[in-house]
C-alpha positions in Angstrom: -10.3 -10.8 6.1 -13.9 -10.0 8.5 -16.4 -8.4 6.4 -16.3 -4.4 7.2 -12.5 -4.5 6.1 -11.0 -2.9 2.9 -9.7 -6.0 0.5 -5.8 -5.6 -0.4 -5.3 -2.9 -2.3 -2.9 -3.6 -5.8 0.2 -1.0 -5.8 1.8 -1.0 -9.4 4.7 1.0 -9.2 7.0 2.5 -12.3 5.2 0.2 -14.8 6.2 2.7 -17.8 7.7 2.7 -20.9 10.7 4.3 -19.9 11.8 1.0 -18.1 12.5 -0.6 -21.9 15.1 2.3 -23.2 18.3 -0.2 -23.4 20.6 2.6 -21.5 18.6 0.6 -18.3 20.5 -2.8 -19.5 24.0 -0.9 -20.1 25.7 -3.9 -17.6 23.3 -6.5 -18.4 19.8 -7.9 -19.3 16.5 -8.1 -16.6 15.7 -10.7 -14.8 11.9 -11.7 -14.8 10.4 -11.9 -19.1 6.7 -12.7 -17.7 6.9 -9.7 -15.0 4.5 -7.7 -17.2 2.6 -10.8 -18.0 1.8 -11.5 -14.4 0.9 -7.9 -13.7 -1.5 -8.3 -16.3 -2.5 -11.4 -14.5 -3.0 -9.8 -11.0 -4.6 -6.5 -12.3 -7.2 -8.2 -14.2 -8.5 -11.0 -11.1 -8.3 -7.8 -9.0 -10.6 -5.1 -11.1 -13.2 -8.8 -11.6 -13.2 -9.0 -7.9 -13.8 -4.5 -7.9 -10.7 -4.5 -5.1 -9.2 -1.5 -5.3 -5.5 -0.5 -7.9 -3.7 2.3 -7.3 -1.0 2.8 -10.4 2.3 4.9 -9.4 3.9 6.7 -11.8 7.3 8.2 -11.6 7.1 12.4 -13.1 11.2 12.9 -12.7 12.4 15.4 -12.9 16.2 14.6 -14.0 16.6 16.5 -17.4 17.5 12.9 -18.9 15.6 10.5 -16.9 13.6 7.7 -19.0 10.6 8.7 -16.8 10.2 12.3 -17.3 7.4 13.7 -17.9 7.1 15.2 -22.3 9.4 11.3 -22.8 7.2 8.7 -24.7 8.7 6.2 -21.9 6.4 8.4 -19.7 3.7 6.5 -21.2 1.9 4.0 -18.7 3.1 0.1 -20.3 0.3 -1.8 -22.2 -0.8 -4.2 -19.6 -0.9 -1.3 -16.5 -2.5 1.4 -18.8 -5.0 2.3 -15.9 -8.4 1.9 -17.0 -11.2 4.7 -15.5 -11.9 5.7 -12.2 -8.0 4.2 -11.0 -6.3 6.6 -9.3 -2.7 7.2 -10.9 -0.3 8.5 -7.5 2.7 10.3 -9.2 5.9 10.8 -7.1 9.8 12.3 -8.4 11.7 10.3 -5.6 11.9 5.6 -5.5 9.4 5.5 -2.7 5.8 5.9 -3.8 5.4 7.2 -0.4 7.4 10.8 -0.3 5.7 13.9 -1.3 2.9 11.8 -3.4 -0.3 12.1 -1.0 -0.6 8.0 -1.1 -0.8 7.4 2.6 -3.2 10.5 3.3 -5.5 8.3 0.3 -4.9 4.6 1.6 -5.7 5.5 4.9 -8.5 7.8 4.0 -9.9 5.0 1.6 -9.7 2.7 4.8 -6.5 0.3 2.6 -4.5 -1.0 5.0 -2.9 -3.7 3.2 -0.8 -3.6 -0.1 0.1 -6.0 -3.3 3.2 -4.4 -4.7 4.1 -5.3 -7.8 6.8 -3.6 -11.0 10.0 -1.8 -11.0 12.5 -1.5 -10.9 13.0 -3.9 -7.3 15.9 -3.5 -5.8 15.2 0.7 -6.2 11.4 1.9 -6.2 9.4 -1.3 -5.3 12.1 -1.6 -2.5 12.0 1.6 -1.1 8.7 1.5 -1.7 7.9 -1.8 0.1 10.4 -0.9 3.1 8.1 2.9 4.0 4.7 0.8 3.2 5.9 -1.5 6.0 7.0 1.1 9.0 4.3 2.6 8.1 1.9 -0.5 9.2 0.9 -1.5 6.6 0.6 -5.4 5.6 2.6 -6.1 2.4 3.3 -8.5 0.0 5.5 -8.3 -2.8 5.2 -10.3 -6.2 8.2 -11.9 -7.0 7.4 -13.5 -10.6 5.6 -9.7 -11.5 8.6 -7.6 -10.4 11.3 -7.2 -12.0 15.0 -5.4 -11.9 18.4 -5.2 -13.4 22.1 -6.4 -14.4 24.4 -3.9 -11.5 27.4 -2.9 -10.9 28.7 -2.5 -7.3 31.1 -0.2 -5.7 34.4 -2.9 -6.1 33.7 -3.8 -9.7 32.0 -6.9 -9.6 28.9 -6.9 -11.6 25.7 -8.9 -10.6 23.2 -10.3 -12.2 20.1 -9.0 -12.4 18.9 -12.2 -10.7 20.8 -11.7 -8.3 19.8 -8.3 -7.5 16.2 -9.2 -7.2 17.2 -12.2 -5.0 19.3 -10.3 -2.9 16.1 -7.0 -2.9 13.6 -9.4 -2.2 15.5 -10.9 0.6 15.8 -7.5 2.3 12.4 -7.1 2.1 10.9 -10.3 3.1 9.8 -10.5 7.0 9.5 -7.0 8.0 8.9 -5.4 6.3 6.6 -7.8 3.5 5.9 -11.0 2.5 7.4 -11.9 -0.9 5.0 -14.3 -3.0 4.6 -15.7 -6.8 2.0 -14.5 -8.9 0.0 -17.4 -8.4 0.1 -18.4 -4.6 -1.5 -14.5 -4.7 -3.8 -14.8 -7.0 -4.8 -18.3 -5.0 -5.4 -16.1 -2.1 -7.3 -13.8 -3.9 -10.1 -16.2 -4.9 -10.2 -18.2 -2.2 -10.8 -15.2 -0.1 
């Protein structure tokens, strides 16, 4: 990284208590049970290195959403709790770039690269990563610091969380982002 370049920002998406509600797992359990621990590792490393951290909070406008403000699920998970001075960006749609000012915030700080972790892989993570790629950000998705749930398709077939996750990562890989593990991202951070 050139000396004047801004280091990649860690973008943590929707890591709120809402995701622990059993309604999310109606089709089957989630994958990556270690995702929150990996998020905590990334967050600790970013903080120790003094690199930018941005927390995306979903403020759902849906009346029955587990992410609706005023509900217990709206709070951040302990592993991803923002520290004093860290930026929190509120969103109301699946993409963190829609109506949130995120693009202006990043560009105003000279951020051109993102490392993304959070939930749900095939929803808010994928929507945000696709837009980030389209907007020209060099984006890395951390495969073991993201997770999703089993999902039933339009034909009635149920797909495991691991299959849904793998397909979503495949959708993002190449055209929109690089996909890497927590270990690989931390090794890059420590060597750069």
